[in-house]
N, C-alpha and C positions, 0 to 999 in steps of 0.2 A: 612641733611636729608638722611636716608639710602635709597638704591635702593629699598629695600622691601617696605618701606613706600611710596615711589613715585609710585611704581606699584600698591600698594593697593589702593591709592587714585584714580587711573585711573578707578576703578570700578564705580565711580559716573559718569564719562564721558560716560561709555558704555550705561547707561540707556538712551533710546531715540535716540541713535546714528543712528540706522538703519532707524527709522521713519523719522528723519531729512533728511537723504540722499535721501530717496524715495520722500518725499514731495517736496523737492527743486530741483529735477531733471527735471525742466521744459524746454520746447523746446525754442530754439532761435526764434526770430521773422524773421530771415533771411530764405531764401529759402533753403530747405533741400530735396535732391532727395528721392523719395519714397523708393527706395531700401535701402538707408542708414537708413531711419526711421524704415523700417521693421526689419533690422538687430539689430538696437537699441532696438526695442520692444522685439525681441526674446531674446536678452541678458538680458533685465530686467525681462522677464518672468522666465528665468533660475535662476536668482538671487533670485527672490521671492520664487521660488520652493525650492531653497537651504535653505531659512530661515525656511522652514516647514519640514525639515528632521533632524533627530538626528544621522543618519549614517555618520560617519566621511569620509569614502571613497566616498560615494555618494555626500557629500557636496563638496569635493575636485574636483570630476568629473564635477559637475554642475558649479563650479567656473571656471574651465578650459574652458568649453564650452561657458560660458558667455564671457570670455575674447576673445575667437576666433571670436565670433560674433561682438563684439565691434571693434576688429582689422579690420574685413572685412568692417564694416561701415566706418572706417577711410580711407580705400583704395578708397572709393567712395567720401567721403567728409573729407579731412584731417584736416579741421578746425572746425569740429563738436564739439563744446565745451561741450555739454551735455555728449557726449560719452567719451571725455577726462576725464571729472569728474568721470563718472562711472568706467572707467578703473583705475583711481586713487583710487577709493574705492576698487576695486578688488585687486589691488596690496597691499593696506593697509591690507586687509584680509589675504594676503599671507605673510605679513611682509617684503615685498620688498619696503622699504621706499624710496629709491632713484628713483626707477622707478615710483612709485606713484607720487613723487614730480614733476617729469618731465611732466607727463600728467596734473597734476593740474596747473602747471605754464602755460601750453599752454591754458587750459580752461580760466584762469584768464587774459591771454594776449588778448583773444578774448572778454571777458566780465568781466571787473574788479570788478563789483559789484555782481558777482554770489555767493550768500550766501552758497550754498552747497559746492562749490569748496573752498571757504574761510574756511569753517568749516573743510573740509577734510584736506586742506593744514596745517591748524593750528594743527590738530591732528598729522600729520607727523612731523612738526617742534618740537612738544612737545616730541615725542618719540625719535627723533634724538638728542634732547638736552640732554636726559638722557644717550644715548649710547656714544655720543661724548663729554659729559660734557662741552657743549658750551652754555654759558649764552645768547649769542646773539640770538640763535635759540628760546629760550623760550620767549624772547621779541618779536620775529617775530610771534610766535604763539598767544601771547596776542593781538598783533595788528590785526591779521586776525580775531580772535574771536570778537573783538570790532567792526570791520567793518561789520561782518556778522550780529551782533545784530541790526545794524542800517538799515538793509534792510527790506523794506515792505514785501518782499516775505518770510521772516523768521518770520513774526509776530506770526503765530500759534505755533512756536517751539522755541520762543525766550528764554523761561525758560530753555530749555535744553542747549542752548548756554551759558547762565549764569552759569550753572552748570559746563560745560567744562572749562569756563574761570576761575572759582574758582579753579579748579584742576591745571590749569596753574600757577595761582598766588601762590598756595601752592608749586608747583615745584620750583618756583623762590625764595620762602622763605618769601613772603609777606603774612603773615597769616591774617592780618587785612583785606586786600583786598579780600582774599579768603572767609572769613566769610561774608563780605558784599555781595558778589555775591550769596552765598548760601541763604542768607536771602531774597534777591530779588527773587530768584527762588521760595522759599516757599510762598512768598507773591503773586506771580503770579500763583502758582499751589499748594494751601494749601492742597488740597485733593489728591495729586499725590500718586501713589502707593508706591513710595520710600520716602514719606515725613518723616517717622520716621527715616529711615536710614540717611537722610540728616540732621535731627535735631541732631542725634547722632554725625555726623561728625562735625557739628558746635560746639557742646559741647566739642568734643575732641580737635578741633583747639583752642577753647577759653582756655582750660586747658593748651595747649602748649604755648599760648601767655601770659596769665595772671597768671597761676598757680591755678586758681579756676574758676568754671563755675556754672551758675544757673542750676536748675533741668530741665529735658527735657520738663516738662509741662509748664515752664515759657514762657510768651508771647515774641514774637520777638520784638526787639527794633523798 
């Protein structure tokens, strides 16, 4: 599979990615100092503000400000897993994959079933697998996506994880598994805004796998 095809397939992953990160950035049940919480909240506010601007320079400035607030929160509570996850997300936005991975690993050391961190780390593994041409990394991405799917906290966004998992399977070259995950996504979210795009992707993958495919209007298996 060409690099262009791999990157194009990542467009499906992008849909819903931001919503998933925000929804699953839940607080730990452990005590967290008020100052650390305030800095976390301020960082999240800046990230949310960033999502609502199209000015590239402003977006970069808001991301830098959010990172600084998250770093200050970690100076107060260095094992604040929610902040490590959010920093991981920030460094993903910057394309600093190794730094993102460091923070996501810490978040998951503190809370191994944290679905947002699992989803984010899987995304990092997936991108690194392309740049490093390392098949082990794509297997790690698939494992993290699967674990995230099984979390009750991910219930409202499990369809988006199936979509991301499909993309990982496609990167691996397992077209049948990718098609299965996309069909699961559509069954769980038949009226999603990207439903037609996903149906087209399924048809394209079926053509790759079998050489022919039913029309877009055909019912799912």
